[in-house]
C-alpha positions in Angstrom: 14.9 -4.5 6.4 15.9 -3.9 2.8 19.5 -3.2 1.9 20.6 0.0 0.2 20.8 -2.1 -3.0 17.2 -3.3 -2.6 16.0 0.3 -2.0 17.9 1.4 -5.1 16.2 -1.3 -7.2 12.8 -0.2 -5.9 13.6 3.4 -6.7 14.8 2.5 -10.3 11.7 0.3 -10.9 9.4 3.1 -9.8 11.3 5.6 -11.9 10.8 3.4 -15.0 7.1 3.1 -14.4 6.7 6.8 -13.9 8.5 7.5 -17.2 5.5 6.0 -19.0 3.4 8.8 -17.5 5.2 12.0 -18.5 4.6 15.4 -17.0 2.1 16.3 -19.7 -0.1 13.5 -18.3 -0.2 15.2 -14.9 -0.6 18.6 -16.5 -3.8 17.5 -18.3 -5.2 15.9 -15.1 -4.5 19.1 -13.3 -6.4 21.1 -15.9 -9.4 18.8 -16.0 -9.4 17.8 -12.3 -9.1 14.2 -13.5 -8.0 11.2 -11.5 -4.9 9.2 -12.7 -6.8 5.9 -12.9 -4.3 4.2 -15.3 -1.3 5.3 -13.2 -2.8 4.1 -9.9 -3.8 0.8 -11.5 -0.3 0.2 -12.8 1.3 1.2 -9.5 -1.0 -1.3 -7.8 -0.5 -4.1 -10.4 3.3 -3.7 -10.0 3.0 -4.2 -6.3 4.2 -0.7 -5.2 0.9 0.3 -3.5 0.7 -3.0 -1.6 4.3 -3.1 -0.2 3.0 -2.9 3.4 0.6 -5.8 3.1 2.1 -9.0 4.5 2.9 -11.8 2.0 0.3 -14.1 3.5 -2.4 -11.6 2.3 -0.9 -11.1 -1.1 1.4 -8.2 -0.5 5.1 -7.7 -0.6 5.5 -7.7 3.2 7.8 -4.7 3.3 7.9 -1.7 5.5 7.4 2.0 5.6 11.0 2.5 4.6 10.4 0.8 1.3 7.1 2.6 0.9 8.8 5.9 1.5 11.2 5.2 -1.3 8.3 4.5 -3.6 6.6 7.8 -2.7 9.8 9.8 -2.9 10.5 8.6 -6.4 6.9 9.1 -7.6 7.2 12.8 -6.6 10.7 13.2 -8.0 9.5 12.0 -11.3 7.0 14.9 -11.5 3.9 12.9 -10.6 1.4 13.8 -7.9 1.5 11.2 -5.2 -1.6 12.6 -3.5 -3.7 10.4 -5.8 -2.4 7.2 -4.3 -0.4 7.6 -1.0 -3.4 7.1 1.3 -3.6 3.4 0.6 -0.2 3.0 2.2 -0.7 5.0 5.4 -4.3 4.0 6.1 -3.0 0.5 5.9 -1.0 1.1 9.1 -4.3 1.2 11.1 -5.7 -1.9 9.5 -2.5 -4.0 9.8 -1.9 -3.2 13.4 -5.5 -3.1 14.7 -7.7 -5.0 12.3 -9.1 -8.4 13.4 -7.9 -11.5 11.6 -11.3 -11.7 9.9 -11.0 -8.2 8.6 -7.5 -8.8 7.4 -8.5 -12.0 5.6 -11.4 -10.3 4.0 -10.0 -7.0 2.9 -6.2 -7.3 2.5 -6.1 -9.9 -0.3 -8.6 -7.9 -2.3 -6.6 -4.7 -1.8 -3.4 -6.4 -2.8 -5.1 -7.7 -5.9 -6.4 -4.3 -6.8 -10.0 -5.4 -6.4 -10.6 -2.9 -3.6 -9.1 0.6 -3.0 -8.5 1.8 0.5 -7.7 5.5 -0.3 -9.6 7.5 2.3 -9.1 8.6 5.9 -12.2 10.2 7.5 -10.9 12.3 10.4 -10.9 16.1 9.9 -14.0 18.1 10.6 -14.9 21.7 9.7 -15.2 23.0 13.2 -12.3 21.1 14.9 -9.5 20.8 12.3 -6.5 19.2 13.9 -8.1 19.2 17.3 -9.0 15.6 16.7 -10.3 14.7 20.1 -13.0 17.4 19.9 -14.5 16.0 16.7 -18.3 15.8 16.8 -19.2 13.0 14.4 -21.0 10.5 16.6 -21.5 6.7 16.1 -24.3 5.3 18.3 -24.6 1.5 18.8 -27.9 0.2 17.7 -28.1 -3.6 17.8 -25.7 -5.1 15.3 -25.0 -1.7 13.7 -23.5 1.7 14.6 -25.6 4.7 13.4 -23.4 7.6 12.4 -24.3 11.3 12.2 -21.9 14.2 11.6 -19.7 15.9 9.0 -16.2 15.7 7.7 -14.1 18.0 5.5 -11.0 17.7 3.3 -11.5 14.0 2.9 -9.5 13.2 -0.2 -10.0 10.5 -2.9 -13.2 9.2 -1.5 -14.9 9.4 -4.9 -12.1 7.1 -6.1 -12.0 4.6 -3.2 -14.0 1.6 -2.2 -13.2 1.8 1.5 -12.6 4.5 4.1 -11.4 4.4 7.7 -13.7 6.7 9.7 -13.1 8.1 13.1 -16.1 9.0 15.2 -17.0 9.5 18.9 -18.9 6.6 20.5 -18.8 8.2 24.0 -19.4 12.0 24.5 -16.1 13.8 25.4 -17.5 15.1 28.6 -18.2 11.6 29.8 -14.6 10.4 29.4 -11.6 10.6 31.8 -9.2 11.5 29.0 -10.1 13.4 25.9 -8.4 10.7 23.8 -10.9 8.1 25.0 -14.3 7.5 23.6 -13.3 7.6 19.9 -13.7 4.6 17.7 -12.5 3.7 14.2 -14.6 2.0 11.5 -14.0 0.5 8.1 -16.7 2.0 5.8 -17.8 0.2 2.7 -18.4 3.2 0.4 -20.3 1.2 -2.2 -23.2 0.7 0.2 -22.7 3.9 2.2 -23.0 6.5 -0.5 -26.6 7.7 -0.9 -27.6 5.5 2.1 -26.6 7.9 4.8 -23.4 9.3 3.3 -23.5 12.3 1.0 -20.3 13.5 -0.8 -19.7 17.1 -1.9 -16.5 17.8 -3.9 -14.4 20.9 -2.9 -12.7 23.0 -5.5 -9.2 23.9 -4.4 -5.9 25.2 -5.7 -4.5 21.7 -6.4 -6.0 18.5 -7.9 -6.3 16.6 -4.6 -9.8 15.2 -5.1 -11.0 16.5 -1.7 -14.5 16.4 -0.5 -16.9 17.3 2.3 -18.9 14.4 3.8 -22.3 14.5 5.5 -23.5 11.5 7.6 -27.2 11.2 8.2 -28.0 8.0 10.1 -25.4 6.0 8.2 -25.5 2.4 9.4 -22.1 0.6 9.8 -22.1 -3.1 10.8 -20.6 -3.6 14.2 -18.2 -6.1 12.7 -16.6 -3.2 10.8 -15.3 -1.7 14.1 -11.5 -1.4 13.7 -9.8 -2.2 17.0 -11.8 -1.8 20.3 -14.6 0.6 20.9 -13.4 3.8 22.6 -9.8 3.2 21.6 -9.9 4.6 18.1 -7.4 7.3 18.8 -4.7 4.7 19.2 -5.9 3.1 16.0 -5.5 6.2 13.9 -2.2 7.2 15.5 -0.4 4.3 13.6 -2.0 5.5 10.4 -1.1 9.1 11.2 2.6 8.4 12.0 2.9 6.4 8.7 1.1 9.3 6.9 3.6 11.9 8.2 6.6 9.8 7.2 5.2 9.1 3.7 4.3 12.7 3.2 7.8 13.7 4.3 9.2 11.3 1.7 7.0 12.9 -0.9 8.2 16.3 0.0 11.8 15.1 -0.3 10.8 13.8 -3.8 9.3 17.2 -4.6 12.5 19.0 -3.3 14.7 16.8 -5.4 12.5 17.4 -8.4 12.9 21.2 -8.0 16.7 20.9 -7.5 17.0 18.7 -10.6 15.0 21.1 -12.7 16.7 24.2 -11.3 20.3 23.0 -11.6 19.8 21.7 -15.1 18.1 24.9 -16.3 20.7 27.1 -14.6 23.4 25.1 -16.4 21.8 25.5 -19.8 20.1 28.9 -19.8 22.4 31.7 -21.1 22.0 35.4 -20.3 24.7 38.0 -21.1 26.7 35.3 -22.9 27.1 32.8 -20.1 25.0 30.2 -18.2 23.1 31.8 -15.3 24.4 28.9 -13.2 27.9 30.5 -13.3 26.5 33.2 -11.0 26.9 32.4 -7.3 23.7 34.3 -6.7 21.9 31.6 -8.7 23.9 28.5 -7.8 24.3 29.0 -4.0 20.5 28.9 -3.3 20.1 25.7 -5.3 23.0 24.1 -3.5 21.6 25.2 -0.1 18.2 23.6 -1.0 20.0 20.4 -1.9 21.7 20.2 1.4 18.4 20.9 3.3 16.6 18.2 1.4 19.3 15.6 2.0 19.2 16.4 5.7 15.4 16.0 5.7 15.8 12.6 4.1 17.9 11.4 6.9 15.1 12.2 9.3 12.7 10.4 7.1 14.9 7.3 7.1 15.2 7.5 10.9 11.4 7.8 11.5 10.6 5.0 8.9 13.1 2.6 10.5 11.7 3.3 14.0 8.1 2.7 12.7 9.1 -0.5 11.1 10.7 -1.7 14.3 7.5 -1.0 16.2 9.1 1.9 18.2 7.3 5.0 19.3 8.1 7.5 16.6 5.6 10.3 16.9 8.2 13.0 17.4 10.4 11.7 14.6 7.5 11.3 12.1 6.4 14.9 12.8 9.8 16.4 12.6 10.5 14.6 9.3 7.3 15.9 7.9 8.0 19.5 9.1 11.7 19.6 7.9 10.9 18.0 4.5 7.9 20.2 3.8 9.8 23.3 4.5 12.8 22.1 2.5 10.6 21.3 -0.5 8.8 24.6 -0.4 12.1 26.5 -0.3 13.4 24.4 -3.2 10.2 25.2 -5.1 10.6 28.9 -4.5 14.3 28.8 -5.6 13.3 26.8 -8.7 10.6 29.4 -9.6 13.2 32.2 -9.2 15.7 30.3 -11.3 13.3 29.8 -14.2 12.1 33.4 -13.9 9.0 34.2 -16.0 9.0 30.7 -17.6 8.2 29.2 -14.2 4.7 30.6 -14.5 4.1 28.9 -17.8 2.2 25.6 -17.3 4.2 23.9 -20.0 7.3 24.0 -17.7 5.3 22.1 -15.0 7.1 24.1 -12.2 4.0 26.0 -11.0 1.9 22.8 -10.7 4.5 21.2 -8.4 4.9 24.5 -6.6 1.2 24.5 -5.7 1.2 20.9 -4.8 4.1 21.0 -2.4 2.8 24.0 -0.6 0.0 22.0 0.9 2.3 20.0 3.2 3.1 22.8 5.5 -0.6 22.8 6.4 -1.7 19.2 5.9 -1.9 16.6 7.3 -0.7 18.6 10.3 0.4 22.3 10.5 4.0 23.3 11.2 3.0 25.1 14.4 1.2 22.1 15.8 4.3 20.0 15.2 6.4 22.6 17.0 4.0 22.6 20.0 4.1 18.8 20.0 7.9 18.8 20.1 8.0 21.5 22.8 5.6 19.7 25.1 6.3 16.0 24.5 10.1 16.0 23.7 11.4 19.1 25.5 8.9 18.8 28.4 7.8 22.5 28.2 4.4 23.6 29.4 1.5 22.9 27.2 0.8 25.9 25.0 -2.9 25.3 24.2 
C-alpha cells in the first residue's frame, strides 16, 4: 500500500503530464469526436495505465487506490478519462480470473502498450443493467465458442485490441440461480471485426466513443474463456467493482475541477464594483460542493483499500460511485451558475465537463439501482424488483 507521500507523487506526475494536453486539446476532440491517441499513448508509456499489472508482467504492481489517484487527477486537470479508464477496471477481471497462460500472453503486451484492453462487452439494448437476463449466447462448437447476439453502449471498441465479453453459455431457464450460466471471454478484435462482429458507432451528447455491436456466428477460441464456463458473473464482478471505484474517483476529479474553476472565477469576476465571491449567495454553494466532494473521496478511499485487500466491497464501491457522481453533478451545476452566461461558451470548457460528468449518475450503474442494492444487501430490506 502506497503512503500519502507516494500518492502525492503520483498525483503530481499525472498533473504534469496532463499539462502538456491543455483544455483546448480536449475541446477540439469533443468537436471532432476524435480519440486522444497521443494522450493515451503517453499515459501508457509513463506507466499510469498499467499500474494494476504485476511487476512480473511488466507493470507497476500497484492497486486500485493508486489507479484512483491517477484517474482523479486526470479529470481534475480538465481531461476526459473516459478515453482510457477501461484498461484499468477491465484488468481486474483478467488479473483475478485469467489463466497463467492468458496472463503471460496478454499482460506484458498491454504493459508495453502493444495491446489495448479498453472494452467491456456487457450491456444489451433489451436488458440494460439487468445483466443476468442478457441474451447474447455463446455455444460450444469443438475448440471454439460461437457467439450470436447484440450489445450496446460499448465504449472505445474502435480504439481497442481486446474486449472482455459476457455471454450466456447456458439458458437462464436451465440454471438454478440467475447468476449461473454466464461466461466471460477475451475477444481479439483484430480477428473478430468483419468476421462475425459488426460495430456501429452511436452519436451521443459526449465524446465517449460508444458503439452498438452485432454478433453473427463469431467464433472465439475456447482457450479465450476467462475463468470457468458458467461462472462469468463472478469474473465480471471484480471488473465492475473496480469500475465503480475508478469512476467515483473520476467524479471526484470532475468535482474538484468545478470547485477550482468556480472559486477562482468568483474571486476574480467583479460586478457592482466587487468580486462576486464576496457574496455569500455565491460562495456558500461552492463551499458546500467542496465539502461534499471531499466526503465522497473518503468513501472512494475506503472502497479502494478494501478492493486491494481482497475484501468484499460491492456496497462500498457502489456507494462511492453514487456519492461522487452526485457531488460532481452538483458542483458542475454550481460552477455553471457561478460563470453565468459564459459557462455556455465552449471556450470556457465548463459545458463540456458538465456534459461529461452527468453520465455517471446513469452509467455504469444508475443511482436507483445502487439504492436498491444497498437497501436489499446491506439493510436487509425486501427485494424491490
